[in-house]
N, C-alpha and C positions, 0 to 999 in steps of 0.2 A: 781507162775507164771510159771511153768514148764512144767504145764497142757495145756497154748498155745499152745505148740507146737503139733503142726499137727502130725508131722513125729514119736513121742513118744507117742500119744494116746495109744493104741492100748496095748505097755509094761507097762504103766502104768494102766492102768485101769483092764486090765487081768494078765498081770504080776507080776507085784506088789503089784496086790491087791486089789490099791488102789479104786478102785473103790466102794465093797464092805466098806472098812473104811469109809471112802465117804458118802457111804449110812445109813450108824448105827447113822454119825454125825447128819443127818440131823434133829433126833427126836427131839435133843438138846434144851431147852428152851433159849439158850443166842442167842437172835436174829443176832448174832456179829459171832457167827460159824454158824447159821443157812444159812447166806446168802454167807461166805464163802463156804458151804461144796456146794450154789447153783451152784456156780460163779466156781467151780471146774468143777461142774455134768454141766453142761452151755460150756466149753471150749472140752470136751468128748464129747458130743456132736455134733462134729462136725465129728467123724469118725463113716460111718455106720454099724457100727458091734458092733459098744460099744452105737450108738442111738437103737440099733433095743431088746437090753439088756437092757438097762434102759426101752427102752418103754413098749415093747410086750413080751417080754422072762420073765418080772419082775412084781411086783408092781410097781418099784421107783420111775415110772416119777407118778404113783396115789396116792402116799404120799405125792411131792414137793406137788401138787395140794391140798390135804390138809393142807401141812405147810403153803403154801401160805397167806391160809384163813385163817392160826392162826395166824402169826404175818404180818397182813393187814396192823392192821396202822405204822409197817415200810416200807418205800420204797424203800431203801434196798435192802429186801428180795424178795419185790414185782417187782423192778429191776429186780435182779438174776433169777428169776423165772420166769417170763415171757418171762425174755429173754434167759434157756433154755429151755419151750416149744414153742416159733420162732425156733429156731434149728430142736429144734425133730419134727415140723411140714411142715418142709422145704420141699420138692420131697414124704411123705406117708398120702398117708388115709388113711390105718387103722391104725394107730398113730391119723392122727386128731381123727379119728370118737371114737375112744378108748381113747381117753384124754375127749372127751367131756360126757363119760356116765354115768350118773347117777346124781342127784338132783345139786352138785357143780360141775359142769365140767369145763374145760377153758373157755367156752360165760359168764356163769354165775359168775364165779369168776374177769372173767378181765371188768363184769361189775361193780362191787361193788370196783376193784381197781380204774378203772377211777373215780366211785364218790369222791372216798379219795383220791385223786392225781391227781386232776383236775390242781393242778400248778407244777405239775413236769417233765417237759420235757421229762426226761430220764426213768421217767415209764412210759408214755401215751406212746414215743414210742414201748418199748417192747410189749405193751401188744397192741397196732394197727396194730405190724408185728407180733403177735399172731397169731390175730382175722382175719386179713385179710388173712396169711398162714393157717389155720383154714376153715373157706368160704371158701379158694377156691381148697380144698383138697375134700370137705364133703358136699352131697347136703342137707345132714339135721340140719348143723352146719350153712350151709347160709341164710337156713330157720329160725333158730331161731335169725342170726343177725339179721333180715331182719326185726321179728315179735316183736325184742327187738326196743330199742329207741339207741342202739349202735351207730347210722346212725348219728343221730342229736348230739349224744355229740361228736362226733366224730366233725363233721359239725363246730360243737358251738368254739371247742377248735382250727379251723382251724380260723373262722374266728377273735377270740380273740385273736391268737398269729405270723399269718401269717406275720407281720411285724417286731418280734426282733429275732435275730440275731440267739440265743441260744436253740430257738425254730423250725430251720432248719430243720433236720431231721426229728422230728416226724412231720412237716406239710407236709414234702413231701410224707412220708408214707403214712398221712391220706388222703391223693391229690390221690394220686396213689390208696389206699382203695375205696378209694370215688369215684372216677372212673371206676375202675373193676367193681362196684356194682352198674353202674347207677343208684348213689345216691349224685351224686354231683352239680341236678337241682343249681342255684344261686355263683357254687363255681367256676366253671371254672377262670379260669386266661382270659385273652384278650391278643391274639396276640401282640408280639415286634413287631415293626418293625424299621430296624437299617435306619438313619436317612445318607441319600448322600449329 
């Protein structure tokens, strides 16, 4: 809970050496401990210095991708993991490129998570947000997303859940993602006019 206070993140992560302790807990077998560790890292990743340490100066982010892949059946782990990746990829193209290196980068794992947790708005919001951030940061990721069935999966989610209130945030992010990459054919909302 205390990791949510942005003004204390650096003191906790570096001063109290919580970053290394939380990083060690990621390798645990218990999905609850993994989810909690990812949640703390997600909160830490809003501060640029900590974000750089997690993603560029160490293998913590790469390990988190492997952990999410390992615990892919647990929605809470996937949601926290991709929430972390969304925070990491927010304005930093080198981080997005690094997170997508290798066979099991964020796009490949994101597609697996989308297929497995289509019915979970919290998971879908985090994954779509991460894919959008990463694809806008790196041309290779953008091409990989275009070559995959990611846009089809996202369009299907919008069609299926656009009228449901609990799906509002994932649908809004999905629409923005599709619109930014001109993949929203047939998904555009009609203009709404006020009745005078």
